[in-house]
C-alpha positions in Angstrom: -43.4 14.9 -21.3 -40.3 16.7 -22.4 -37.1 14.9 -23.1 -33.5 15.6 -24.0 -30.6 13.9 -25.7 -27.2 13.3 -24.2 -24.2 11.8 -26.1 -22.5 8.9 -24.2 -20.9 6.5 -26.6 -21.0 4.5 -29.8 -23.0 1.3 -29.0 -26.7 0.9 -29.4 -29.0 -0.3 -26.6 -32.8 -0.3 -26.3 -34.6 -0.9 -23.0 -38.4 -1.0 -22.6 -39.9 -0.9 -19.2 -43.7 -1.3 -18.7 -45.4 1.1 -16.2 -48.8 0.6 -14.6 -49.6 4.2 -14.0 -48.8 5.5 -17.5 -48.2 4.3 -21.0 -45.2 2.2 -21.8 -42.0 4.4 -21.7 -39.0 3.8 -23.8 -35.4 4.5 -23.0 -33.0 4.2 -25.9 -29.3 4.4 -26.4 -28.7 4.7 -30.2 -25.3 5.3 -31.8 -23.9 7.3 -29.0 -27.2 9.1 -28.0 -29.4 8.4 -25.1 -33.0 9.6 -24.6 -34.3 9.9 -21.0 -37.2 11.3 -19.2 -36.8 14.3 -16.8 -37.6 12.0 -13.9 -34.8 9.7 -14.8 -32.4 12.6 -15.3 -33.3 14.0 -11.8 -32.0 10.9 -10.2 -28.5 11.3 -11.7 -25.6 12.9 -9.8 -23.1 14.3 -12.2 -19.4 13.8 -11.1 -16.6 15.9 -12.6 -13.6 14.4 -10.8 -12.5 11.2 -9.0 -12.2 13.3 -5.8 -15.9 14.0 -6.0 -16.7 10.4 -6.9 -14.8 9.3 -3.8 -17.3 11.1 -1.6 -20.1 8.8 -2.9 -18.5 5.4 -3.4 -15.3 3.8 -2.1 -12.8 4.0 -5.0 -10.9 0.9 -3.6 -13.8 -1.3 -4.6 -14.0 -0.3 -8.2 -11.5 -0.7 -11.1 -10.7 2.7 -12.5 -8.8 2.5 -15.8 -5.5 4.3 -16.0 -6.8 6.6 -18.8 -9.4 7.9 -16.4 -6.7 8.7 -13.8 -4.8 10.6 -16.5 -7.8 12.5 -17.6 -8.8 13.3 -14.0 -5.3 14.7 -13.4 -5.7 17.1 -16.3 -9.2 18.2 -15.2 -8.0 18.8 -11.6 -5.0 20.7 -12.8 -6.9 23.0 -15.1 -10.1 23.4 -13.1 -11.2 26.9 -12.0 -14.3 26.6 -9.9 -16.7 29.5 -9.3 -18.1 28.0 -6.1 -16.3 26.7 -3.0 -16.7 23.0 -2.7 -17.1 21.1 0.6 -13.6 19.9 1.7 -12.8 16.2 1.3 -12.1 14.9 4.8 -9.3 12.4 4.5 -5.9 11.7 6.0 -3.0 10.8 3.7 -1.3 7.5 4.6 1.4 7.4 2.0 4.3 9.8 1.6 3.9 11.4 5.0 6.1 11.4 8.1 5.9 8.2 10.0 3.7 8.6 13.0 3.1 5.4 15.0 -0.2 5.2 16.8 0.3 4.2 20.5 0.8 0.4 20.6 -0.2 0.3 16.9 0.8 0.6 13.3 -0.3 2.8 10.4 -3.5 1.4 8.9 -2.0 0.4 5.5 0.9 -1.4 7.3 -1.2 -3.4 9.7 -3.8 -4.4 7.1 -1.4 -5.4 4.4 0.8 -7.3 6.9 -2.1 -9.3 8.1 -3.5 -10.0 4.7 -0.2 -11.1 3.2 0.5 -13.3 6.2 -2.8 -15.1 6.0 -3.2 -15.2 2.2 0.2 -15.0 0.6 2.5 -17.6 2.0 1.8 -19.9 -0.9 2.2 -17.2 -3.6 5.3 -17.8 -5.7 7.4 -14.6 -6.2 5.7 -12.8 -3.3 7.0 -9.2 -3.1 8.7 -9.6 -6.5 5.7 -9.6 -8.8 4.0 -6.4 -9.8 0.2 -6.2 -9.8 -1.9 -4.2 -12.3 -1.1 -0.5 -11.9 -4.8 0.4 -11.9 -5.6 -1.9 -9.0 -2.6 -0.6 -7.0 -3.4 3.0 -7.6 -7.1 2.5 -6.7 -6.1 0.8 -3.4 -3.5 3.4 -2.5 -5.9 6.3 -3.3 -8.6 4.7 -1.1 -6.2 4.5 1.8 -5.2 8.2 1.2 -8.9 9.1 1.3 -9.6 7.1 4.5 -11.9 4.7 2.6 -12.5 1.0 3.0 -10.0 -1.2 1.0 -11.1 -4.7 0.2 -7.8 -6.5 -0.1 -9.7 -9.7 -1.0 -10.7 -8.1 -4.3 -7.3 -6.3 -4.8 -5.3 -9.5 -4.3 -2.1 -10.6 -2.5 0.3 -8.9 -4.9 -1.4 -5.5 -4.5 -1.2 -5.9 -0.7 2.5 -6.9 -0.9 3.4 -3.9 -3.1 1.4 -1.5 -1.0 3.5 -2.5 2.0 6.7 -1.9 0.0 5.3 1.4 -1.4 4.5 2.6 2.2 8.1 2.2 3.2 9.5 3.6 -0.1 7.5 6.8 0.1 8.4 7.7 3.6 9.9 11.2 3.4 12.8 10.1 5.4 14.2 6.8 4.3 15.4 4.1 6.7 19.0 4.3 5.2 20.7 7.2 3.5 19.8 10.8 3.8 18.2 11.5 7.2 18.4 7.8 8.0 21.2 5.4 9.1 24.2 6.7 7.1 25.8 4.6 4.4 29.2 5.0 6.2 27.8 3.1 9.2 26.6 0.3 6.9 29.9 0.2 5.0 31.7 -0.3 8.3 29.9 -3.6 9.0 32.6 -6.2 9.6 32.7 -9.6 8.1 32.5 -11.3 11.5 29.9 -10.5 14.2 27.5 -9.0 11.7 24.4 -9.9 13.6 25.7 -8.1 16.7 26.7 -5.1 14.6 23.3 -4.8 13.0 21.6 -5.0 16.4 24.0 -2.8 18.5 25.3 -0.3 15.9 23.0 0.0 12.9 19.6 -0.2 14.7 21.0 2.4 17.2 21.2 4.9 14.3 17.5 4.4 13.5 14.6 6.1 15.4 12.3 4.1 17.7 9.3 4.4 15.3 11.3 3.2 12.3 12.7 0.3 14.4 9.2 -0.7 15.3 8.1 -0.6 11.7 11.2 -2.7 10.7 10.4 -5.2 13.4 6.9 -6.0 12.1 7.9 -5.9 8.4 10.9 -8.2 9.0 8.7 -10.6 11.1 6.5 -11.0 8.0 9.6 -11.4 5.7 11.0 -14.0 8.0 7.8 -16.0 7.8 7.7 -15.6 4.0 11.3 -16.9 3.8 10.3 -20.0 5.7 7.8 -20.9 3.1 9.3 -23.0 0.3 6.2 -22.3 -1.9 7.0 -18.6 -2.2 10.5 -19.3 -3.5 11.6 -16.1 -1.8 14.6 -16.7 0.4 16.0 -14.1 2.8 18.5 -13.2 0.1 15.7 -12.8 -2.5 13.6 -10.7 -0.2 16.6 -8.5 0.7 17.2 -7.8 -3.0 13.6 -6.8 -3.5 13.2 -4.8 -0.3 16.6 -2.9 0.0 15.8 -0.4 -2.8 12.6 0.6 -0.9 14.5 1.3 2.3 17.3 3.6 1.0 17.6 7.0 -0.6 20.3 9.6 -0.8 21.5 12.4 -3.1 23.9 10.1 -4.8 22.1 7.6 -7.2 25.3 5.6 -7.8 25.8 5.1 -4.0 22.1 4.0 -3.8 22.6 1.4 -6.4 25.8 0.1 -4.8 24.0 -0.3 -1.5 21.3 -2.6 -2.9 23.0 -6.0 -3.3 22.6 -8.6 -0.6 25.0 -11.3 0.4 28.4 -10.9 2.1 29.0 -7.3 1.2 28.6 -4.4 3.6 25.5 -3.0 2.1 21.9 -2.2 3.0 20.8 -5.3 1.1 23.1 -7.4 3.4 21.7 -5.7 6.4 18.1 -6.5 5.4 19.1 -10.1 4.7 20.5 -10.3 8.3 17.4 -8.8 9.7 15.3 -11.5 8.0 17.5 -14.4 8.7 18.3 -13.6 12.3 15.1 -11.8 13.2 14.9 -12.9 16.9 18.6 -12.0 17.5 18.4 -8.6 15.8 15.2 -7.2 17.2 15.5 -8.3 20.8 14.6 -4.9 22.2 11.6 -4.3 19.9 10.3 -7.9 20.5 10.4 -7.3 24.2 8.6 -4.0 23.8 5.8 -5.6 21.7 5.4 -8.9 23.6 6.4 -8.0 27.1 8.5 -10.1 29.5 6.8 -13.4 28.7 8.9 -15.9 26.9 7.4 -16.3 23.4 6.7 -19.7 22.0 7.1 -18.7 18.4 8.5 -15.1 18.2 7.6 -14.4 14.6 4.0 -15.7 14.9 3.5 -14.0 18.2 4.6 -10.6 16.8 2.3 -11.0 13.8 -0.6 -12.2 16.0 -0.5 -8.7 17.6 -1.2 -7.2 14.2 -4.4 -9.3 14.0 -5.3 -7.9 17.4 -4.7 -4.3 16.2 -7.0 -4.9 13.2 -9.7 -6.3 15.4 -9.5 -3.3 17.7 -9.7 -0.8 14.9 
């Protein structure tokens, strides 16, 4: 039986496996060299890139080191293939124009909303803490390749940051360029602020964006109610405002972030969280219908569970 040698690493491993139909075979990995039979080699599928690997296994279920992502980017950038590969069938979810499914939400939004709601309300610093970059990248890539994402494995902080990332990477921000203008926000008066946010600011935002904000702020309102998260409406506004705004003026962007009593995007987000039922009256009626809700925030978030069950 012919054999070959293939270099794979530095450690040494020796495996012996008895066979009934032939003499005992030996597979050895010795100082970076592995010896295999041709039968064993025939069972191996060689993968050159993560894109190819994603066609065989869900990347969201494995931990891919950052160094592998960096190497893969170099390989993909410099690759010149002599054969035409089969196209990878996937639909990007992040960094694309917001397209709301009828009576639904984009998949990353509804799945992360539900997971954080059911698993994160006792997590201190929710939406503030950063998860491992490799876990976040793996989950995001899995969504962008229409693969299964196990948020139980990824964890609450990954789910929370994925939700922020979805909003931040929208090509058109909620506030700023192509969104509600900063001038409208700056004109918010010191009195009647809730009415101004509902009747003036939300009117500058498209229907799909208002629907997205309604569901996100419903979750943030519930998070703010939990003393265990230590995330008040003010704290949540400080964390979320930078993800909702973008313009061609970085200084203006920074000045729009603070929450509190100023006329800023941060203050608007704080009002949306603190006064959710009063701000999103039209969106709540659209989602729940004419029936009087018993607990508006929970009723809104319950519809997310129904969306996930139906998907």
